[in-house]
VOGU-3710 file (C-alpha; in Angstrom, 3 decimals, decimal comma):
1> xxxxxxxxxx> -41,072/-348,431/-128,311  -39,706/-351,954/-128,943  -36,310/-352,280/-130,609  -36,815/-352,095/-134,402  -36,181/-355,137/-136,584  -33,313/-353,542/-138,487  -31,520/-352,701/-135,246  -31,941/-356,229/-133,875  -30,570/-357,754/-137,072  -27,657/-355,317/-137,135
11> xxxxxxxxxx> -26,797/-356,021/-133,493  -26,927/-359,776/-134,036  -24,630/-359,643/-137,051  -22,152/-357,347/-135,322  -22,083/-359,499/-132,187  -21,358/-362,583/-134,283  -18,639/-360,661/-136,122  -17,055/-359,398/-132,909  -17,097/-362,819/-131,260  -15,505/-364,525/-134,270
21> xxxxxxxxxx> -12,957/-361,736/-134,537  -11,884/-362,137/-130,928  -11,698/-365,920/-131,157  -9,693/-365,687/-134,376  -7,325/-363,157/-132,819  -6,922/-365,357/-129,739  -5,588/-368,159/-131,956  -3,463/-365,906/-134,184  -1,944/-364,138/-131,195  -0,562/-367,359/-129,710
31> xxxxxxxxxx> 1,253/-368,347/-132,905  4,990/-368,445/-132,269  4,661/-367,634/-128,587  4,702/-371,160/-127,232  7,940/-373,150/-127,502  7,230/-376,904/-127,695  8,457/-377,555/-124,156  6,107/-375,019/-122,577  2,525/-376,006/-121,922  -0,073/-373,633/-123,281
41> xxxxxxxxxx> -1,329/-371,103/-120,777  1,569/-371,350/-118,326  4,158/-369,217/-120,051  4,888/-367,723/-123,431  7,149/-365,215/-125,162  5,033/-362,069/-125,345  7,315/-360,466/-127,925  7,221/-363,330/-130,397  4,775/-364,306/-133,084  3,015/-362,267/-135,749
51> xxxxxxxxxx> 1,120/-360,208/-133,176  3,645/-359,093/-130,526  2,870/-357,334/-127,284  -0,169/-357,571/-125,032  -3,621/-358,524/-126,286  -6,906/-357,772/-124,515  -10,014/-359,438/-125,939  -13,675/-358,634/-125,352  -15,575/-361,862/-126,044  -18,704/-361,756/-123,879
61> xxxxxxxxxx> -18,852/-357,964/-123,762  -20,448/-357,500/-127,178  -23,825/-356,180/-125,897  -22,231/-353,020/-124,507  -20,707/-352,049/-127,848  -23,599/-352,908/-130,154  -26,372/-351,747/-127,831  -24,907/-348,257/-127,752  -23,365/-347,941/-131,207  -26,701/-348,955/-132,756
71> xxxxxxxxxx> -27,868/-345,456/-131,765  -24,881/-343,615/-133,226  -24,227/-341,962/-136,565  -21,023/-341,503/-138,536  -20,700/-338,020/-137,006  -20,688/-339,276/-133,419  -17,429/-339,977/-131,598  -16,465/-343,160/-129,750  -13,432/-343,394/-127,485  -12,559/-346,908/-126,358
81> xxxxxxxxxx> -10,328/-348,587/-123,842  -7,312/-350,890/-123,939  -9,879/-353,635/-124,776  -11,189/-351,902/-127,894  -12,054/-354,306/-130,724  -15,779/-354,627/-130,032  -16,200/-350,861/-129,927  -14,211/-350,358/-133,132  -16,147/-353,004/-135,034  -19,501/-351,685/-133,815
91> xxxxxxxxxx> -18,499/-348,136/-134,818  -17,670/-349,285/-138,349  -13,881/-349,216/-138,343  -12,760/-351,271/-141,392  -11,473/-354,685/-140,392  -8,624/-354,895/-142,909  -6,526/-351,906/-141,727  -7,542/-352,484/-138,114  -6,224/-356,037/-138,184  -3,119/-355,055/-140,125
101> xxxxxxxxxx> -2,341/-352,517/-137,390  -2,329/-355,286/-134,786  0,027/-357,301/-136,979  2,345/-354,278/-137,155  1,930/-353,843/-140,908  2,307/-350,749/-143,074  -1,297/-351,072/-144,279  -2,571/-350,679/-140,704  -4,531/-347,734/-139,348  -1,352/-346,307/-137,834
111> xxxxxxxxxx> 1,030/-347,891/-140,339  1,858/-350,552/-137,770  3,101/-348,186/-135,072  0,214/-348,257/-132,626  -0,812/-351,849/-132,149  -4,098/-353,072/-130,780  -4,409/-350,601/-127,874  -3,899/-347,531/-130,042  -6,353/-347,758/-132,919  -7,175/-344,411/-134,510
121> xxxxxxxxxx> -9,631/-343,906/-137,357  -10,537/-340,275/-138,012  -12,923/-341,225/-140,799  -15,112/-343,144/-138,354  -14,395/-340,907/-135,345  -12,930/-343,737/-133,311  -9,917/-343,863/-131,024  -8,719/-345,770/-127,975  -5,858/-345,812/-125,504  -3,901/-348,129/-123,280
131> xxxxxxxxxx> -4,135/-345,630/-120,402  -6,829/-346,478/-117,855  -9,470/-343,753/-117,759  -8,054/-341,856/-120,738  -11,234/-342,161/-122,798  -13,212/-339,703/-120,683  -11,246/-336,442/-121,136  -10,934/-337,157/-124,873  -14,672/-337,720/-125,241  -15,302/-334,469/-123,383
141> xxxxxxxxxx> -13,133/-332,690/-125,946  -15,100/-334,171/-128,838  -18,373/-333,247/-127,135  -17,168/-329,689/-126,561  -16,254/-329,391/-130,247  -19,730/-330,567/-131,241  -21,357/-328,076/-128,889  -19,284/-325,149/-130,132  -20,213/-326,023/-133,714  -23,905/-326,328/-132,783
151> xxxxxxxxxx> -23,963/-329,887/-134,119  -26,310/-332,600/-132,782  -23,362/-334,946/-132,357  -22,622/-336,976/-129,249  -19,459/-338,487/-127,842  -19,266/-341,788/-125,977  -16,501/-342,647/-123,525  -16,190/-346,327/-122,666  -14,233/-347,394/-119,578  -14,082/-350,228/-117,076
161> xxxxxxxxxx> -15,312/-350,184/-113,500  -11,720/-349,946/-112,304  -11,311/-346,662/-114,196  -14,214/-345,201/-112,215  -11,741/-344,821/-109,340  -9,343/-342,721/-111,422  -9,114/-338,970/-111,090  -9,966/-338,584/-114,785  -13,412/-340,021/-114,070  -14,326/-337,376/-111,516
171> xxxxxxxxxx> -12,738/-334,503/-113,390  -14,457/-335,441/-116,651  -17,911/-335,902/-115,133  -17,623/-332,596/-113,300  -16,554/-330,712/-116,416  -19,176/-332,383/-118,631  -21,939/-331,504/-116,180  -20,678/-327,950/-115,653  -20,579/-327,255/-119,383  -23,597/-329,463/-120,237
181> xxxxxxxxxx> -21,615/-331,443/-122,797  -23,260/-334,023/-125,109  -21,266/-336,946/-123,772  -22,297/-340,362/-122,475  -19,953/-342,029/-119,997  -20,314/-345,808/-120,280  -18,846/-348,044/-117,601  -18,307/-351,670/-118,628  -18,561/-353,546/-115,361  -17,062/-356,990/-115,965
191> xxxxxxxxxx> -16,261/-357,216/-112,230  -12,499/-357,476/-112,731  -10,048/-354,575/-112,922  -7,194/-356,723/-114,202  -7,198/-359,164/-111,254  -8,913/-357,030/-108,610  -12,617/-357,599/-108,051  -15,021/-354,682/-108,014  -16,009/-355,589/-104,450  -12,424/-355,053/-103,315
201> xxxxxxxxxx> -11,879/-351,757/-105,099  -15,101/-349,769/-105,043  -16,712/-348,249/-101,965  -20,154/-348,346/-103,619  -21,885/-351,192/-105,392  -23,283/-349,041/-108,190  -20,970/-346,868/-110,270  -24,093/-345,241/-111,760  -25,008/-343,904/-108,313  -22,035/-341,551/-108,532
211> xxxxxxxxxx> -23,853/-339,562/-111,211  -25,877/-337,775/-108,534  -22,723/-336,085/-107,250  -22,409/-334,295/-110,586  -26,057/-333,499/-111,190  -26,508/-335,865/-114,111  -28,706/-338,944/-114,631  -27,279/-342,343/-113,793  -28,474/-345,501/-115,541  -27,607/-348,999/-114,355
221> xxxxxxxxxx> -28,096/-352,008/-116,637  -27,770/-355,361/-114,872  -28,360/-357,606/-117,892  -25,620/-358,488/-120,386  -28,243/-358,249/-123,119  -27,979/-356,172/-126,312  -31,684/-355,322/-126,423  -31,770/-354,238/-122,783  -28,709/-352,051/-123,338  -30,157/-350,536/-126,522
231> xxxxxxxxxx> -33,416/-349,579/-124,846  -31,810/-348,382/-121,599  -29,367/-345,953/-123,233  -31,847/-344,431/-125,671  -32,854/-341,607/-123,263  -29,203/-340,739/-122,651  -28,474/-340,439/-126,375  -31,604/-338,322/-126,900  -30,756/-336,021/-123,979  -27,275/-335,423/-125,320
241> xxxxxxxxxx> -28,505/-334,649/-128,837  -30,994/-332,129/-127,466  -28,264/-330,289/-125,581  -29,464/-331,480/-122,174  -26,072/-332,675/-121,000  -24,231/-335,860/-120,043  -25,330/-339,188/-118,594  -23,433/-341,874/-116,703  -24,332/-345,432/-117,751  -23,137/-348,557/-115,954
251> xxxxxxxxxx> -23,570/-351,898/-117,719  -22,953/-355,289/-116,136  -21,156/-357,445/-118,667  -19,032/-360,608/-118,792  -15,402/-361,156/-119,749  -14,809/-364,661/-121,119  -11,052/-364,360/-121,646  -8,464/-363,259/-119,093  -7,413/-359,664/-118,647  -4,802/-360,337/-121,328
261> xxxxxxxxxx> -3,994/-363,368/-123,447  -1,748/-365,606/-121,384  -3,354/-364,469/-118,134  -3,387/-367,550/-115,824  -6,570/-366,181/-114,197  -5,754/-367,600/-110,782  -7,707/-364,738/-109,201  -11,161/-365,938/-110,227  -13,010/-369,200/-109,540  -12,341/-371,903/-112,110
271> xxxxxxxxxx> -16,040/-372,376/-112,779  -16,789/-368,666/-113,286  -16,322/-368,477/-117,067  -18,459/-371,547/-117,694  -21,206/-370,029/-115,564  -20,994/-366,750/-117,469  -21,165/-368,506/-120,829  -24,396/-370,177/-119,773  -25,922/-366,712/-120,263  -24,181/-366,027/-123,601
281> xxxxxxxxxx> -25,873/-362,949/-125,147  -25,536/-364,116/-128,763  -27,762/-367,229/-128,558  -30,207/-365,156/-126,511  -30,553/-362,580/-129,286  -30,695/-365,337/-131,897  -33,634/-366,918/-130,071  -35,441/-363,582/-129,880  -35,087/-363,119/-133,633  -36,506/-366,597/-134,242
291> xxxxxxxxxx> -39,364/-365,995/-131,831  -40,281/-362,801/-133,666  -39,899/-364,639/-136,987  -37,507/-361,944/-138,127  -34,599/-364,332/-138,806  -34,919/-368,090/-139,111  -32,135/-370,496/-138,230  -31,233/-370,553/-141,926  -31,182/-366,750/-142,042  -28,928/-366,642/-139,012
301> xxxxxxxxxx> -26,574/-369,186/-140,536  -26,256/-366,978/-143,621  -25,595/-363,928/-141,431  -22,934/-365,852/-139,524  -21,201/-366,992/-142,715  -21,188/-363,424/-144,029  -19,757/-361,988/-140,808  -17,117/-364,677/-140,477  -16,048/-364,153/-144,087  -15,269/-360,510/-143,361
311> xxxxxxxxxx> -13,117/-361,512/-140,413  -11,311/-364,228/-142,357  -10,589/-361,748/-145,145  -9,208/-359,205/-142,664  -6,754/-361,659/-141,152  -5,651/-362,807/-144,605  -5,110/-359,153/-145,565  -3,062/-358,501/-142,433  -0,880/-361,556/-142,895  -0,196/-360,735/-146,550
321> xxxxxxxxxx> 0,610/-357,062/-145,945  4,159/-355,761/-145,842  5,998/-354,648/-142,724  7,172/-351,019/-142,618  10,748/-350,289/-143,590  13,119/-349,470/-140,741  13,381/-345,873/-141,922  9,607/-345,485/-141,507  10,188/-345,284/-137,764  11,294/-341,676/-138,347
331> xxxxxx> 8,057/-340,695/-140,088  5,331/-338,811/-138,203  7,782/-337,893/-135,440  8,433/-334,291/-134,479  12,134/-333,515/-134,599  14,035/-330,268/-134,241
//
Protein backbone atom coordinates (compact mmCIF):
# COMPACT_ATOMS: atom_id res chain seq x y z
CA UNK A 1 0.00 0.00 0.00
CA UNK A 2 1.40 3.45 -0.89
CA UNK A 3 2.61 5.67 1.94
CA UNK A 4 -0.40 7.56 3.36
CA UNK A 5 -0.70 11.33 2.93
CA UNK A 6 -0.50 12.06 6.65
CA UNK A 7 2.73 10.09 6.95
CA UNK A 8 4.32 11.86 3.97
CA UNK A 9 3.42 15.27 5.39
CA UNK A 10 4.70 14.32 8.83
CA UNK A 11 7.99 13.02 7.41
CA UNK A 12 8.50 16.15 5.33
CA UNK A 13 7.92 18.47 8.28
CA UNK A 14 10.19 16.47 10.57
CA UNK A 15 12.97 16.32 7.97
CA UNK A 16 12.80 20.09 7.54
CA UNK A 17 12.86 20.50 11.33
CA UNK A 18 15.82 18.16 11.75
CA UNK A 19 17.83 19.80 8.97
CA UNK A 20 17.26 23.31 10.35
CA UNK A 21 18.06 22.10 13.84
CA UNK A 22 21.39 20.65 12.76
CA UNK A 23 22.34 23.72 10.74
CA UNK A 24 21.39 25.99 13.64
CA UNK A 25 23.41 23.87 16.07
CA UNK A 26 26.39 23.90 13.69
CA UNK A 27 26.47 27.70 13.90
CA UNK A 28 25.78 27.90 17.64
CA UNK A 29 28.41 25.29 18.42
CA UNK A 30 31.20 27.30 16.80
CA UNK A 31 30.47 30.43 18.83
CA UNK A 32 33.45 31.26 21.03
CA UNK A 33 35.57 28.42 19.68
CA UNK A 34 37.45 30.34 17.03
CA UNK A 35 39.96 32.98 18.16
CA UNK A 36 40.32 35.74 15.53
CA UNK A 37 43.77 34.56 14.44
CA UNK A 38 42.62 31.02 13.66
CA UNK A 39 40.92 30.33 10.37
CA UNK A 40 37.62 28.53 10.61
CA UNK A 41 37.85 24.79 10.17
CA UNK A 42 41.56 24.43 10.92
CA UNK A 43 41.55 24.57 14.69
CA UNK A 44 39.32 25.59 17.54
CA UNK A 45 38.99 25.35 21.31
CA UNK A 46 36.62 22.43 21.83
CA UNK A 47 35.95 23.37 25.45
CA UNK A 48 34.92 26.95 24.76
CA UNK A 49 31.67 28.51 23.69
CA UNK A 50 28.11 27.96 24.87
CA UNK A 51 28.08 24.35 23.69
CA UNK A 52 31.32 22.73 24.91
CA UNK A 53 32.59 19.29 24.02
CA UNK A 54 32.17 17.27 20.84
CA UNK A 55 29.22 17.69 18.48
CA UNK A 56 28.04 15.12 15.93
CA UNK A 57 25.40 16.28 13.46
CA UNK A 58 23.13 14.24 11.20
CA UNK A 59 22.21 16.53 8.30
CA UNK A 60 21.58 14.27 5.31
CA UNK A 61 20.58 11.27 7.41
CA UNK A 62 17.02 12.41 8.09
CA UNK A 63 15.29 9.66 6.03
CA UNK A 64 16.50 6.92 8.38
CA UNK A 65 14.96 8.56 11.44
CA UNK A 66 11.64 9.68 9.97
CA UNK A 67 11.08 6.63 7.78
CA UNK A 68 11.22 4.37 10.80
CA UNK A 69 9.78 6.57 13.54
CA UNK A 70 6.73 7.24 11.35
CA UNK A 71 5.72 3.66 12.21
CA UNK A 72 6.24 3.99 15.96
CA UNK A 73 3.94 4.84 18.84
CA UNK A 74 4.61 6.58 22.13
CA UNK A 75 4.98 3.15 23.76
CA UNK A 76 7.80 2.04 21.46
CA UNK A 77 11.43 2.50 22.46
CA UNK A 78 14.19 4.15 20.41
CA UNK A 79 17.86 3.93 21.34
CA UNK A 80 20.14 6.22 19.36
CA UNK A 81 23.82 6.72 18.78
CA UNK A 82 26.38 9.43 19.49
CA UNK A 83 24.79 11.23 16.49
CA UNK A 84 21.30 11.31 17.99
CA UNK A 85 19.38 14.52 17.21
CA UNK A 86 17.43 13.25 14.19
CA UNK A 87 16.25 10.20 16.10
CA UNK A 88 15.23 12.25 19.14
CA UNK A 89 13.30 14.78 17.08
CA UNK A 90 11.55 12.08 15.07
CA UNK A 91 10.60 10.25 18.29
CA UNK A 92 9.01 13.40 19.70
CA UNK A 93 11.55 14.48 22.31
CA UNK A 94 10.73 18.13 23.17
CA UNK A 95 13.17 20.54 21.58
CA UNK A 96 13.40 23.00 24.48
CA UNK A 97 14.85 20.67 27.16
CA UNK A 98 16.82 18.73 24.56
CA UNK A 99 18.58 21.87 23.37
CA UNK A 100 19.07 23.16 26.90
CA UNK A 101 20.83 19.89 27.75
CA UNK A 102 23.36 20.50 24.98
CA UNK A 103 23.95 24.00 26.33
CA UNK A 104 24.61 22.49 29.77
CA UNK A 105 21.61 24.19 31.38
CA UNK A 106 19.56 23.19 34.41
CA UNK A 107 16.39 23.06 32.31
CA UNK A 108 17.90 20.32 30.12
CA UNK A 109 16.76 16.72 29.95
CA UNK A 110 19.58 15.71 32.29
CA UNK A 111 19.86 19.06 34.06
CA UNK A 112 22.88 19.86 31.92
CA UNK A 113 24.97 16.88 32.99
CA UNK A 114 24.74 14.66 29.93
CA UNK A 115 25.32 16.82 26.90
CA UNK A 116 24.37 15.98 23.35
CA UNK A 117 25.53 12.33 23.34
CA UNK A 118 23.58 11.40 26.45
CA UNK A 119 19.99 12.49 25.91
CA UNK A 120 17.47 10.61 28.03
CA UNK A 121 13.71 11.13 27.91
CA UNK A 122 11.71 8.47 29.73
CA UNK A 123 8.42 10.09 28.77
CA UNK A 124 9.14 9.49 25.08
CA UNK A 125 11.12 6.27 25.59
CA UNK A 126 14.25 7.69 24.01
CA UNK A 127 17.90 7.37 24.98
CA UNK A 128 21.31 7.43 23.34
CA UNK A 129 24.96 6.89 24.17
CA UNK A 130 28.42 7.96 23.16
CA UNK A 131 29.60 4.33 23.23
CA UNK A 132 29.78 2.71 19.79
CA UNK A 133 27.36 -0.21 19.58
CA UNK A 134 25.75 0.48 22.96
CA UNK A 135 22.27 0.95 21.52
CA UNK A 136 21.76 -2.73 20.72
CA UNK A 137 21.92 -4.37 24.19
CA UNK A 138 19.73 -1.58 25.60
CA UNK A 139 17.11 -2.05 22.90
CA UNK A 140 17.13 -5.78 23.59
CA UNK A 141 16.35 -5.02 27.23
CA UNK A 142 13.41 -2.81 26.28
CA UNK A 143 12.14 -5.47 23.87
CA UNK A 144 12.43 -8.15 26.55
CA UNK A 145 10.41 -5.99 28.95
CA UNK A 146 7.69 -5.56 26.33
CA UNK A 147 7.58 -9.29 25.68
CA UNK A 148 7.35 -10.19 29.36
CA UNK A 149 4.47 -7.74 29.77
CA UNK A 150 2.71 -9.14 26.69
CA UNK A 151 2.67 -5.68 25.12
CA UNK A 152 2.72 -5.08 21.34
CA UNK A 153 5.61 -2.66 21.76
CA UNK A 154 8.79 -2.68 19.70
CA UNK A 155 12.28 -1.40 20.33
CA UNK A 156 14.56 0.10 17.69
CA UNK A 157 18.35 0.17 17.99
CA UNK A 158 20.11 2.57 15.64
CA UNK A 159 23.84 2.19 14.99
CA UNK A 160 26.41 2.95 12.32
CA UNK A 161 28.05 0.50 9.96
CA UNK A 162 31.23 0.70 12.01
CA UNK A 163 29.34 -0.59 15.06
CA UNK A 164 28.38 -3.71 13.10
CA UNK A 165 31.94 -4.92 13.75
CA UNK A 166 31.56 -4.60 17.52
CA UNK A 167 30.97 -7.58 19.76
CA UNK A 168 27.74 -6.00 21.02
CA UNK A 169 26.29 -6.35 17.52
CA UNK A 170 26.76 -10.11 17.36
CA UNK A 171 25.78 -10.74 20.96
CA UNK A 172 22.61 -8.67 20.66
CA UNK A 173 21.46 -10.22 17.39
CA UNK A 174 22.06 -13.70 18.75
CA UNK A 175 20.13 -13.03 21.94
CA UNK A 176 17.27 -11.26 20.14
CA UNK A 177 16.88 -14.17 17.72
CA UNK A 178 17.17 -16.80 20.46
CA UNK A 179 14.47 -15.15 22.56
CA UNK A 180 12.42 -13.88 19.58
CA UNK A 181 12.50 -10.31 20.86
CA UNK A 182 10.46 -7.50 19.22
CA UNK A 183 13.49 -5.45 18.25
CA UNK A 184 14.58 -3.90 14.96
CA UNK A 185 18.31 -3.36 14.48
CA UNK A 186 18.85 -0.43 12.12
CA UNK A 187 22.27 0.17 10.62
CA UNK A 188 22.87 3.68 9.28
CA UNK A 189 25.45 3.16 6.57
CA UNK A 190 26.93 6.58 5.80
CA UNK A 191 30.11 4.84 4.59
CA UNK A 192 32.37 6.45 7.20
CA UNK A 193 33.13 5.08 10.66
CA UNK A 194 34.72 8.30 11.88
CA UNK A 195 37.39 8.46 9.14
CA UNK A 196 37.52 4.81 8.10
CA UNK A 197 35.56 3.81 5.01
CA UNK A 198 33.21 0.85 5.10
CA UNK A 199 35.25 -0.80 2.34
CA UNK A 200 38.31 -0.79 4.59
CA UNK A 201 36.58 -2.12 7.69
CA UNK A 202 33.94 -4.62 6.67
CA UNK A 203 34.59 -8.03 5.14
CA UNK A 204 31.16 -8.03 3.47
CA UNK A 205 29.50 -5.36 1.38
CA UNK A 206 26.07 -5.81 2.93
CA UNK A 207 25.62 -5.57 6.69
CA UNK A 208 22.06 -6.89 6.19
CA UNK A 209 23.48 -10.16 4.86
CA UNK A 210 24.72 -10.94 8.37
CA UNK A 211 21.13 -11.46 9.48
CA UNK A 212 21.15 -14.96 8.01
CA UNK A 213 23.73 -16.05 10.59
CA UNK A 214 21.16 -15.40 13.32
CA UNK A 215 18.08 -16.75 11.58
CA UNK A 216 16.37 -13.40 11.14
CA UNK A 217 15.33 -11.41 8.05
CA UNK A 218 17.76 -8.88 6.64
CA UNK A 219 16.56 -5.82 4.71
CA UNK A 220 18.87 -3.58 2.71
CA UNK A 221 17.75 -0.12 1.58
CA UNK A 222 20.06 1.51 -0.95
CA UNK A 223 18.15 4.78 -1.37
CA UNK A 224 18.50 7.71 1.04
CA UNK A 225 14.78 8.32 0.60
CA UNK A 226 12.20 8.65 3.40
CA UNK A 227 9.41 6.96 1.44
CA UNK A 228 11.60 4.02 0.45
CA UNK A 229 12.70 3.58 4.06
CA UNK A 230 9.13 3.83 5.36
CA UNK A 231 7.85 1.16 2.99
CA UNK A 232 10.87 -1.14 3.38
CA UNK A 233 10.75 -1.32 7.19
CA UNK A 234 7.00 -1.81 7.47
CA UNK A 235 7.25 -5.65 7.42
CA UNK A 236 9.91 -5.57 10.14
CA UNK A 237 7.74 -3.44 12.43
CA UNK A 238 4.72 -5.69 11.80
CA UNK A 239 6.72 -8.87 12.47
CA UNK A 240 7.98 -7.51 15.76
CA UNK A 241 4.51 -6.45 16.92
CA UNK A 242 3.13 -9.90 16.13
CA UNK A 243 5.80 -11.57 18.25
CA UNK A 244 7.66 -12.98 15.25
CA UNK A 245 11.06 -11.73 16.33
CA UNK A 246 13.79 -9.31 15.27
CA UNK A 247 14.92 -7.94 11.92
CA UNK A 248 18.21 -6.41 10.79
CA UNK A 249 17.80 -3.37 8.52
CA UNK A 250 20.66 -1.66 6.69
CA UNK A 251 20.01 1.77 5.18
CA UNK A 252 22.41 3.62 2.90
CA UNK A 253 22.42 7.26 3.94
CA UNK A 254 24.59 10.37 3.55
CA UNK A 255 26.51 12.42 6.10
CA UNK A 256 26.87 16.06 5.02
CA UNK A 257 28.95 17.25 7.97
CA UNK A 258 32.18 15.71 9.26
CA UNK A 259 32.26 13.03 11.92
CA UNK A 260 32.33 15.87 14.45
CA UNK A 261 32.20 19.64 14.12
CA UNK A 262 35.72 20.82 13.41
CA UNK A 263 36.59 17.61 11.59
CA UNK A 264 38.97 18.62 8.73
CA UNK A 265 37.60 15.69 6.68
CA UNK A 266 40.88 15.05 4.91
CA UNK A 267 39.92 11.38 4.60
CA UNK A 268 37.20 11.85 1.99
CA UNK A 269 37.28 13.39 -1.50
CA UNK A 270 36.65 17.13 -1.53
CA UNK A 271 33.82 16.77 -4.02
CA UNK A 272 32.00 14.01 -2.11
CA UNK A 273 29.65 16.18 -0.04
CA UNK A 274 28.57 18.24 -3.03
CA UNK A 275 27.81 15.04 -4.92
CA UNK A 276 25.78 13.70 -2.00
CA UNK A 277 23.79 16.92 -1.69
CA UNK A 278 22.78 16.62 -5.33
CA UNK A 279 20.52 13.81 -4.10
CA UNK A 280 19.20 15.73 -1.06
CA UNK A 281 16.19 13.77 0.30
CA UNK A 282 14.21 16.84 1.40
CA UNK A 283 13.67 18.43 -2.04
CA UNK A 284 12.90 14.94 -3.36
CA UNK A 285 10.08 14.47 -0.85
CA UNK A 286 8.89 18.03 -1.45
CA UNK A 287 8.59 17.31 -5.17
CA UNK A 288 6.64 14.12 -4.50
CA UNK A 289 4.16 16.03 -2.35
CA UNK A 290 3.68 18.61 -5.11
CA UNK A 291 3.27 15.91 -7.74
CA UNK A 292 0.56 14.26 -5.67
CA UNK A 293 -1.01 17.69 -5.05
CA UNK A 294 -0.89 17.00 -1.34
CA UNK A 295 1.22 20.08 -0.49
CA UNK A 296 1.77 23.02 -2.81
CA UNK A 297 4.87 25.18 -2.73
CA UNK A 298 2.94 27.62 -0.55
CA UNK A 299 1.90 24.80 1.79
CA UNK A 300 5.49 23.65 2.07
CA UNK A 301 6.68 27.16 2.81
CA UNK A 302 4.18 27.35 5.68
CA UNK A 303 5.35 23.97 6.99
CA UNK A 304 8.96 25.13 6.82
CA UNK A 305 8.21 28.35 8.70
CA UNK A 306 6.39 26.39 11.40
CA UNK A 307 9.21 23.87 11.82
CA UNK A 308 11.91 26.52 11.87
CA UNK A 309 9.99 28.51 14.47
CA UNK A 310 10.07 25.55 16.85
CA UNK A 311 13.82 25.26 16.42
CA UNK A 312 14.40 28.99 16.88
CA UNK A 313 12.31 28.92 20.05
CA UNK A 314 14.30 25.96 21.42
CA UNK A 315 17.63 27.70 20.97
CA UNK A 316 16.28 30.89 22.53
CA UNK A 317 15.03 28.82 25.49
CA UNK A 318 18.41 27.13 25.90
CA UNK A 319 20.35 30.37 25.76
CA UNK A 320 18.07 32.05 28.30
CA UNK A 321 18.07 29.15 30.77
CA UNK A 322 20.19 29.16 33.90
CA UNK A 323 23.30 27.06 34.45
CA UNK A 324 23.22 24.59 37.35
CA UNK A 325 24.77 25.66 40.63
CA UNK A 326 28.12 24.10 41.48
CA UNK A 327 26.55 22.12 44.31
CA UNK A 328 24.19 20.46 41.80
CA UNK A 329 27.12 18.33 40.68
CA UNK A 330 26.53 16.24 43.83
CA UNK A 331 22.89 15.53 42.98
CA UNK A 332 21.87 12.20 41.43
CA UNK A 333 25.20 10.64 42.43
CA UNK A 334 25.36 7.54 44.59
CA UNK A 335 27.57 8.12 47.61
CA UNK A 336 28.25 6.01 50.67
